[in-house]
C-alpha positions, 0 to 999 in steps of 0.5 A: 143252861147259861150258855144257851141264854148268852148265845140267844141274847148275843145272836139277837143283838147280832140280828139286830145289827145286821137288819140295821145295816141292811135297812139304813145301809150302815156298814159299821152296824154289820161289823158290830153284828158280826163281832157280836156273833163271834163273842157269842159263840166264844162265850157259849163255848167257854161256859160249855167247856167249864160245865163239861170239866166240872162234870168230868171232875165229878165223874172221875171222883165217883169213878175213883171212890167206886174203884176203891170200894170194889178193890176193898171188897176184892181184897177183903172177901177174896173175890174177882171184880165182877162179883165185887161189882155185883155186890156194889150194885146190889147196894153194898157200898161199904164193908159195914153194909155186910154187917147183920146180913145173912147167907140167904140175903147175899145168895139173892144177888147174881153170881153169889153162891152159897159158898161165897155167901157163907165166906162173906158172912164169916169174915164179917162176923170174925172182924 
């Protein structure tokens, strides 16, 4: 959002410089208007890339966190990644989320069959 305000402000200043040069025939104001346009573009791109880098870093942290959780599910319950993802998207974001869950609760999730649901509940009761 900041970059839009910076860009609009600088463009407005550049337009004023161009109008002044056209009306009064002052070449220096046209030069200043052009410089302001270039600065506006540079500033807006800088702000854009900073915002983008922050979003990318946040996405990467979330991705790594999710991958750790999925690998923990896969290791602990001896399941494939698809089923681990199904459990994750069903709201299980930690191994402790499985405590107090019944076989019937787990069977409500796609691709979780009764055998797998029993295995998960038994592993959680034993730990």
